[in-house]
Legacy VTK file of the C-alpha trace (Angstrom):
# vtk DataFile Version 3.0
C-alpha trace
ASCII
DATASET POLYDATA
POINTS 597 float
66.369 63.545 151.286
65.006 64.517 154.690
65.640 62.994 158.129
63.276 63.209 161.094
64.961 63.577 164.476
64.215 60.795 166.933
65.467 59.701 170.326
68.488 57.410 170.087
69.588 58.784 166.716
73.390 59.110 166.303
74.618 62.644 165.562
77.782 64.721 165.707
77.707 67.255 168.553
80.479 69.298 170.178
82.892 67.740 167.711
82.227 64.150 168.815
79.824 61.242 168.332
76.642 61.594 170.368
73.076 60.310 170.589
69.800 62.190 170.781
68.583 61.667 174.308
65.497 63.858 174.379
63.614 66.252 172.092
62.813 69.481 173.868
60.538 72.455 173.080
61.632 75.599 171.213
63.973 73.856 168.813
66.323 72.334 171.411
67.677 68.813 171.813
69.309 67.031 174.722
72.247 64.917 173.533
74.544 62.476 175.286
78.198 62.240 174.238
79.434 58.702 173.656
82.966 59.286 175.017
82.025 60.399 178.529
78.198 59.963 178.610
77.794 63.637 179.540
74.525 65.331 178.596
74.168 68.730 176.927
71.252 70.831 175.677
71.874 72.248 172.208
69.884 73.922 169.459
69.082 71.822 166.418
71.591 73.538 164.170
74.389 72.849 166.651
74.206 69.146 165.792
75.219 67.442 162.557
73.279 64.553 161.082
74.923 61.244 160.181
73.945 59.184 157.180
74.629 55.600 158.259
73.327 54.223 154.990
75.844 54.396 152.168
72.967 54.283 149.740
71.478 57.472 151.132
74.700 59.434 151.578
75.384 62.278 149.165
79.007 63.456 148.693
79.118 67.164 149.235
81.259 68.249 146.332
79.664 65.935 143.743
76.251 66.206 142.191
73.605 63.580 141.858
72.453 62.427 138.398
69.450 64.722 138.686
71.763 67.604 139.512
73.742 66.940 136.323
70.629 67.899 134.378
69.843 70.780 136.671
71.388 73.532 134.556
70.076 72.130 131.260
66.439 71.796 132.273
63.929 74.258 130.865
61.221 75.780 133.029
58.622 74.038 130.836
60.236 70.639 131.425
60.397 71.228 135.160
56.722 72.171 135.262
55.758 69.063 133.252
57.802 66.823 135.540
56.279 68.471 138.581
52.730 67.875 137.301
53.515 64.250 136.427
54.938 63.661 139.901
51.773 64.937 141.621
49.398 62.933 139.406
51.432 59.706 139.508
51.715 59.946 143.281
47.907 60.093 143.465
47.667 57.149 141.071
50.105 55.005 143.069
48.158 55.791 146.263
44.904 54.783 144.487
43.437 58.264 144.900
42.690 58.383 141.157
42.429 55.719 138.453
44.878 55.105 135.621
42.339 56.479 133.159
41.919 59.650 135.181
45.713 60.080 135.344
45.966 59.595 131.565
43.300 62.220 130.964
44.853 64.701 133.380
48.345 64.341 131.869
47.137 64.036 128.267
48.943 60.695 127.901
47.836 57.235 126.808
46.779 54.645 129.369
49.697 52.410 128.352
52.146 55.256 128.989
50.662 55.798 132.455
51.117 52.084 133.245
54.781 52.302 132.173
55.361 55.421 134.267
53.585 53.871 137.244
55.746 50.720 137.135
58.950 52.783 137.210
57.650 55.501 139.572
59.296 55.809 142.968
58.309 58.625 145.285
61.750 58.842 146.868
63.360 59.465 143.451
61.695 62.858 143.371
60.395 65.127 140.640
63.627 65.377 138.659
63.617 61.615 137.962
60.688 62.261 135.623
62.881 64.487 133.472
64.720 61.481 132.101
63.965 61.005 128.433
66.815 59.030 126.891
65.161 58.292 123.573
63.859 60.861 121.182
63.889 64.563 121.800
64.129 66.112 125.233
61.068 66.440 127.389
59.057 69.539 126.559
60.806 70.165 123.218
58.991 70.216 119.890
60.160 68.589 116.650
59.039 71.660 114.706
61.402 74.403 113.655
61.179 77.605 115.673
59.785 79.710 112.739
57.062 77.089 112.145
56.240 77.114 115.865
55.869 80.891 115.738
53.580 80.716 112.685
51.384 78.063 114.319
51.087 79.949 117.626
50.209 83.192 115.816
47.599 81.458 113.675
45.919 79.832 116.672
45.885 83.111 118.551
44.474 85.027 115.581
42.016 82.561 114.039
40.816 80.504 117.006
38.110 83.029 117.783
34.343 82.943 117.834
31.849 80.107 117.467
32.836 79.440 113.839
36.476 78.675 114.670
37.705 75.262 113.465
41.086 73.545 113.474
40.881 73.025 109.677
40.570 76.763 109.083
43.550 77.379 111.357
45.534 74.715 109.495
44.802 76.320 106.122
45.984 79.716 107.352
49.205 78.078 108.673
49.856 76.399 105.310
49.388 79.716 103.488
51.783 81.577 105.793
54.408 78.782 105.707
54.369 78.771 101.898
54.866 82.539 101.902
57.867 82.151 104.206
59.130 79.069 102.316
58.716 76.811 105.348
57.502 73.235 105.622
53.983 73.418 107.154
52.912 71.136 110.046
50.325 68.425 109.562
46.669 68.763 110.529
47.155 66.297 113.386
49.991 68.430 114.796
47.750 71.504 114.859
44.950 69.435 116.436
47.278 68.289 119.235
48.384 71.844 119.827
44.779 73.075 120.142
43.916 70.170 122.479
46.717 71.292 124.813
44.880 74.571 125.380
43.220 74.644 128.775
39.396 74.563 128.952
39.478 78.185 130.101
41.594 79.199 127.074
39.292 77.346 124.685
36.140 78.878 126.124
37.749 82.340 126.137
38.623 81.982 122.453
35.089 80.950 121.442
32.831 82.822 123.882
34.989 85.655 125.231
36.829 86.275 128.504
33.831 87.373 130.596
31.771 84.320 129.696
34.705 81.979 130.321
35.473 83.442 133.735
31.824 83.180 134.726
31.605 79.531 133.679
35.042 78.186 134.489
36.651 80.796 136.710
37.691 79.499 140.112
35.219 80.481 142.804
37.469 81.518 145.650
36.576 80.675 149.142
38.442 80.422 152.384
41.845 78.765 152.121
41.669 75.424 153.927
44.958 74.104 155.289
45.589 71.351 157.807
49.246 71.602 158.869
52.398 73.736 158.918
54.577 73.746 155.779
51.645 72.655 153.626
51.847 76.008 151.856
54.091 79.048 152.160
53.722 82.436 150.504
56.596 84.671 149.401
56.442 88.375 148.628
58.543 91.551 148.689
58.116 95.122 149.843
60.199 98.270 149.836
60.749 99.094 153.487
59.351 102.461 154.630
62.675 103.817 155.905
65.809 105.562 154.682
69.000 103.951 155.970
72.316 105.622 156.599
74.976 104.098 154.429
77.649 104.908 157.010
77.704 105.814 160.683
77.881 109.521 159.857
74.656 109.375 157.896
75.985 109.633 154.336
74.443 107.993 151.288
70.900 107.322 152.500
69.334 104.246 150.894
65.964 102.496 151.073
66.070 98.707 151.619
63.855 95.888 150.330
62.415 93.040 152.372
61.494 89.546 151.158
59.503 87.334 153.549
58.442 83.666 153.554
55.191 83.079 155.481
53.772 79.728 156.558
50.107 80.074 155.582
48.760 77.723 158.265
50.518 79.225 161.317
51.380 82.750 159.996
54.956 82.097 161.154
57.656 84.058 159.287
59.850 81.119 158.315
62.524 83.270 156.701
63.308 86.705 155.341
65.945 88.603 153.389
66.792 92.261 153.878
68.569 93.760 150.875
69.735 97.025 149.365
68.742 95.922 145.873
65.299 95.461 144.235
63.650 92.007 144.340
65.370 89.372 142.275
66.126 85.667 142.155
68.798 86.425 144.769
66.142 87.655 147.187
63.911 84.618 146.641
66.731 82.098 146.976
68.142 83.717 150.105
64.790 84.023 151.887
63.741 80.458 151.043
67.089 79.027 152.109
66.760 80.778 155.463
63.201 79.449 155.818
64.224 75.816 155.371
66.998 75.760 157.971
67.396 76.447 161.663
68.416 79.973 162.605
71.045 79.773 165.370
74.004 80.423 163.053
72.183 83.370 161.463
71.383 84.907 164.858
75.007 84.556 165.971
76.263 86.104 162.727
74.192 89.289 163.125
74.791 89.626 166.865
71.300 88.608 168.008
72.122 85.307 169.720
69.711 86.106 172.569
66.734 86.013 170.183
64.563 82.901 169.812
63.810 81.739 166.252
62.958 77.997 166.356
60.895 77.799 163.137
62.147 76.036 160.029
61.199 73.430 157.444
60.944 72.615 153.759
57.530 73.591 152.342
55.375 71.294 150.264
54.023 74.114 148.111
55.192 77.675 147.385
52.460 80.122 146.386
53.677 83.316 144.701
52.589 86.019 142.296
53.717 86.311 138.683
56.770 88.515 139.225
59.720 87.666 136.997
61.885 86.420 139.880
59.243 83.781 140.716
59.106 82.721 137.085
62.876 82.252 137.007
63.829 78.921 135.461
66.603 78.517 138.061
64.077 78.874 140.889
61.527 76.480 139.392
64.187 73.874 138.572
65.603 74.082 142.096
62.135 73.582 143.597
61.477 70.603 141.330
64.838 69.098 142.220
63.873 69.212 145.902
60.252 68.059 145.478
58.735 71.469 146.187
55.704 72.419 144.101
55.232 75.983 142.848
51.897 77.653 142.113
51.390 81.146 140.772
48.633 83.523 141.741
46.132 84.086 138.916
46.553 87.483 137.303
44.076 89.954 138.728
43.516 87.894 141.920
45.607 90.013 144.279
43.611 88.929 147.337
44.874 85.382 146.866
48.158 86.501 148.416
46.486 88.271 151.306
48.229 86.311 154.069
51.764 87.412 153.235
50.662 90.961 152.401
48.937 91.384 155.780
52.034 90.167 157.636
54.206 92.573 155.650
51.783 95.359 156.550
52.187 94.499 160.240
55.972 94.759 159.999
55.826 98.057 158.110
53.655 99.633 160.810
56.407 98.767 163.290
58.987 100.401 160.998
57.006 103.669 161.116
58.187 104.181 164.696
61.862 104.339 163.649
63.808 107.518 162.818
64.161 108.011 159.097
60.796 106.434 158.241
59.161 107.502 154.996
55.772 106.201 156.206
53.517 104.383 153.776
52.322 107.450 151.849
53.441 110.982 151.040
50.630 112.489 153.121
51.877 110.647 156.231
55.529 111.656 155.905
57.001 113.915 158.559
57.502 117.563 157.709
60.957 118.652 156.604
63.958 116.541 155.665
64.033 112.859 156.645
67.142 112.146 158.704
68.597 108.719 157.935
70.303 107.558 161.125
69.595 103.811 161.256
72.261 101.653 159.566
71.676 98.393 157.701
73.132 96.068 160.422
71.049 97.788 163.111
67.851 97.460 161.085
68.588 93.762 160.491
68.895 93.063 164.223
65.865 95.245 165.040
63.766 93.460 162.439
64.779 90.052 163.800
63.689 91.037 167.307
60.402 92.459 166.017
59.711 89.165 164.251
60.242 87.358 167.567
57.694 89.694 169.192
55.267 89.110 166.303
55.536 85.313 166.700
54.459 85.581 170.324
51.588 88.059 169.801
47.956 86.976 169.458
46.739 86.960 165.872
43.178 87.752 164.819
43.377 85.304 161.903
44.319 82.520 164.339
41.361 83.006 166.709
43.489 85.014 169.114
46.339 82.508 169.326
49.910 83.459 168.539
51.727 82.063 165.469
54.262 80.374 167.781
51.521 78.594 169.760
49.807 77.337 166.603
53.132 76.068 165.274
54.135 74.151 168.415
50.631 72.754 168.922
50.814 71.271 165.436
54.071 69.496 166.316
52.884 68.320 169.730
51.461 64.785 169.615
49.138 63.318 172.219
51.966 61.745 174.238
53.344 65.207 174.978
56.805 64.660 173.467
57.592 67.358 170.895
58.460 66.519 167.317
60.215 68.660 164.754
59.967 69.112 161.022
62.323 66.811 159.127
65.854 68.119 158.655
67.409 68.298 155.218
70.040 65.551 155.130
72.513 67.410 152.937
72.255 71.133 153.667
75.245 71.904 151.447
73.637 70.413 148.361
70.247 71.973 149.119
71.702 75.438 149.501
73.700 75.024 146.317
70.477 74.215 144.464
68.901 77.508 145.508
71.937 79.744 145.608
71.840 82.445 142.961
74.220 81.944 140.096
76.168 83.870 137.519
78.693 83.101 134.775
82.328 84.173 134.825
85.712 83.406 133.285
88.690 82.069 135.245
91.813 84.205 134.836
95.280 84.031 136.354
93.952 86.178 139.210
90.950 83.907 139.780
87.278 84.755 139.259
86.310 88.416 139.358
82.882 88.858 140.908
81.291 91.846 142.670
84.578 93.800 142.654
86.469 90.928 144.301
88.830 88.271 142.976
88.130 84.719 144.193
90.809 82.038 143.999
91.960 78.688 145.400
94.552 76.026 144.629
91.909 73.789 143.030
90.716 76.673 140.871
94.250 77.289 139.559
94.002 74.082 137.496
91.204 75.609 135.411
92.666 78.986 134.434
91.449 79.980 130.973
87.967 78.488 131.249
85.159 80.751 130.131
81.447 80.961 130.848
81.767 79.009 134.106
78.661 78.795 136.329
79.342 80.156 139.816
77.126 79.962 142.892
77.221 82.407 145.801
75.575 82.954 149.181
74.192 86.517 149.505
74.595 86.349 153.304
78.269 85.328 153.153
80.178 86.620 150.133
83.619 85.481 151.302
83.251 82.260 149.281
81.823 81.272 145.910
81.561 77.898 144.175
82.523 77.270 140.549
80.657 74.489 138.753
83.336 72.608 136.754
83.179 69.035 135.433
80.143 68.142 137.559
81.846 69.389 140.724
81.656 72.549 142.788
85.067 74.071 143.470
85.262 76.439 146.407
87.076 79.779 146.140
87.404 82.794 148.446
88.650 86.378 148.285
91.357 86.131 150.955
91.725 84.607 154.378
92.608 87.857 156.128
89.632 89.855 154.906
86.356 89.790 156.868
83.221 88.147 155.513
80.552 90.462 154.091
76.968 90.146 152.933
75.948 91.077 149.407
74.257 94.186 150.777
77.476 95.262 152.509
79.527 94.575 149.379
77.181 96.675 147.266
77.203 99.469 149.832
80.991 99.474 150.015
81.291 99.559 146.233
79.236 102.735 145.888
81.403 105.684 144.838
81.983 108.244 147.550
81.383 111.825 146.582
84.595 113.698 147.351
85.858 117.089 146.142
88.386 116.834 143.319
92.042 117.171 144.302
92.503 119.989 141.794
89.907 122.395 140.510
89.556 122.819 136.757
91.431 126.147 136.965
94.282 124.583 138.953
94.473 121.701 136.535
94.780 124.079 133.593
97.609 125.987 135.338
99.526 122.729 135.990
99.232 121.637 132.370
100.429 125.078 131.199
103.538 124.909 133.419
104.286 121.369 132.217
104.070 122.434 128.588
106.346 125.427 129.357
109.016 123.112 130.782
108.815 120.877 127.741
109.339 123.872 125.458
112.411 124.917 127.466
113.992 121.465 127.080
113.143 121.150 123.423
116.448 122.622 122.144
118.050 122.040 118.772
120.598 119.295 118.206
123.380 121.785 117.588
122.561 123.667 120.802
122.608 120.439 122.791
126.045 119.561 121.420
127.355 122.981 122.491
126.024 122.395 126.028
127.703 118.966 126.195
131.011 120.420 124.956
130.929 123.204 127.551
130.068 120.703 130.254
133.178 118.592 129.548
135.346 121.320 131.004
133.351 121.655 134.250
135.144 119.762 137.065
133.114 117.584 139.450
132.992 117.975 143.257
136.083 116.848 145.103
135.636 117.840 148.742
134.035 115.548 151.405
131.209 118.027 151.856
130.373 117.965 148.187
130.646 114.180 147.952
128.224 113.756 150.867
125.473 115.332 148.830
126.029 113.067 145.854
123.411 110.506 144.957
123.981 106.786 145.468
123.592 104.161 142.757
124.214 100.413 143.214
126.366 101.128 146.293
128.743 103.435 144.421
129.003 107.241 144.662
127.311 108.771 141.712
128.066 112.358 140.587
125.261 113.850 138.526
126.142 115.477 135.208
125.596 119.201 135.191
124.189 120.829 132.074
124.193 124.627 131.839
120.741 125.771 130.814
119.963 129.270 129.722
116.612 130.709 130.737
LINES 1 598
597 0 1 2 3 4 5 6 7 8 9 10 11 12 13 14 15 16 17 18 19 20 21 22 23 24 25 26 27 28 29 30 31 32 33 34 35 36 37 38 39 40 41 42 43 44 45 46 47 48 49 50 51 52 53 54 55 56 57 58 59 60 61 62 63 64 65 66 67 68 69 70 71 72 73 74 75 76 77 78 79 80 81 82 83 84 85 86 87 88 89 90 91 92 93 94 95 96 97 98 99 100 101 102 103 104 105 106 107 108 109 110 111 112 113 114 115 116 117 118 119 120 121 122 123 124 125 126 127 128 129 130 131 132 133 134 135 136 137 138 139 140 141 142 143 144 145 146 147 148 149 150 151 152 153 154 155 156 157 158 159 160 161 162 163 164 165 166 167 168 169 170 171 172 173 174 175 176 177 178 179 180 181 182 183 184 185 186 187 188 189 190 191 192 193 194 195 196 197 198 199 200 201 202 203 204 205 206 207 208 209 210 211 212 213 214 215 216 217 218 219 220 221 222 223 224 225 226 227 228 229 230 231 232 233 234 235 236 237 238 239 240 241 242 243 244 245 246 247 248 249 250 251 252 253 254 255 256 257 258 259 260 261 262 263 264 265 266 267 268 269 270 271 272 273 274 275 276 277 278 279 280 281 282 283 284 285 286 287 288 289 290 291 292 293 294 295 296 297 298 299 300 301 302 303 304 305 306 307 308 309 310 311 312 313 314 315 316 317 318 319 320 321 322 323 324 325 326 327 328 329 330 331 332 333 334 335 336 337 338 339 340 341 342 343 344 345 346 347 348 349 350 351 352 353 354 355 356 357 358 359 360 361 362 363 364 365 366 367 368 369 370 371 372 373 374 375 376 377 378 379 380 381 382 383 384 385 386 387 388 389 390 391 392 393 394 395 396 397 398 399 400 401 402 403 404 405 406 407 408 409 410 411 412 413 414 415 416 417 418 419 420 421 422 423 424 425 426 427 428 429 430 431 432 433 434 435 436 437 438 439 440 441 442 443 444 445 446 447 448 449 450 451 452 453 454 455 456 457 458 459 460 461 462 463 464 465 466 467 468 469 470 471 472 473 474 475 476 477 478 479 480 481 482 483 484 485 486 487 488 489 490 491 492 493 494 495 496 497 498 499 500 501 502 503 504 505 506 507 508 509 510 511 512 513 514 515 516 517 518 519 520 521 522 523 524 525 526 527 528 529 530 531 532 533 534 535 536 537 538 539 540 541 542 543 544 545 546 547 548 549 550 551 552 553 554 555 556 557 558 559 560 561 562 563 564 565 566 567 568 569 570 571 572 573 574 575 576 577 578 579 580 581 582 583 584 585 586 587 588 589 590 591 592 593 594 595 596
């Protein structure tokens, strides 16, 4: 659920009830406190939204019904639900007919009527995952080995102009009999072939070149009409070596993930990391993009910077990297009514917007000490001195992004990304408007937070070389394979998903918060000289063995020593007693054994 800020709206500000008095430019709001009617100008993320409707409120620790299915939803099911949502929305708005919707979704007209009667836009994409009767959405009734045989047969035999479904079916029957499997029916194979896209069918019969010529998308200029209509996400390895510590040890090369609004070229969010691109990078960058930035700027020590851009995108356009094909990522997008589209393989120019922006940032990096430049031929002569640390690069990059937002852009007819953004949110009456705010930021961030699985021990949950615990977590000691969520920007806390609830845990109140990058950097082994050389170690072991041999006397010899010792008197003078050891508050006189060398 999203809420659009408006004048007169009740909010929580400065720890008290207040009302929005005026919307101001650059992400600021004038509020009026109820208790004393005083007015204050705050940034958007300094106020907290209030859900006055009980129906619309979402308890933070509990999950909605859709969220219950979140972890059990396959990527195929999420994609099907997403497609159904888009088509049904068009049908409800009378943009397409019921027959057209049935054809597009490969469903019967009667099924479309049933879906349309129960369809509610506010329920979101995940509501279309419900399938109480029969098998789960997207799952086949066929056994996995039969599925594999059928897919292989279609791939092998559905070729050329003479290809027919009957021939494919006969080859499937033959292979199933050989493997002692129950073959599928002809109608099942026919349905499977019908599910092939027109491009796949034409490629199978006429070849790839012919199919691309006839059915390949003819790319033209991307036409967009508003901010947040489409964003692009991509990664790059930053052209710089960073110092792992202040003294320049352990040089590392960071990675950067950026989220670009295609219409305005605004960098909505980014994630600087010391690890290669992953689902962590995508989740962190997108989460930053969707929310206001004041807390982030304060956390990194760049509170003077201006970063007023935020908002949930309608569509995310990405390439086919594995992190963008992650089932967790696709399910999270579906849960929050965000569509995902993937760049066709071989169409690299389709992602040109984000790649050009990344190129602009990398050219700025080339002015820093420790840069590797973009190619070997451009690199400076001699050794590259890594002097810039990770925190310094993070602040520097944030400030450079602010400069970029206020610089004229050739792709925007000379206007700056910031100007294009604010013009789009400036109605005719002159009063600024802002993108809708996510009503429950906690739940949204949990959806996109990266996850892992851990066991709960008596010490808590061990994760990234830390132990996380809490009083609530203590009730679940012994549980295994528990889903945990974590925030890569703030690793002090994690959340364990237990019995449809998220239980918070931390690694100690007295320890400072750290980002995932800082945790990984701190966990790297430090190269130090050994305490003992190999020669010294050998000498110590030899002396130890020598002492053992000296003490390894025969039983008879030991008895003689003990007998001789019985006649040796103990110390009696004050001076001698003062040197005696103390045990349990009493004077203890050590036994003296005569040892012959």
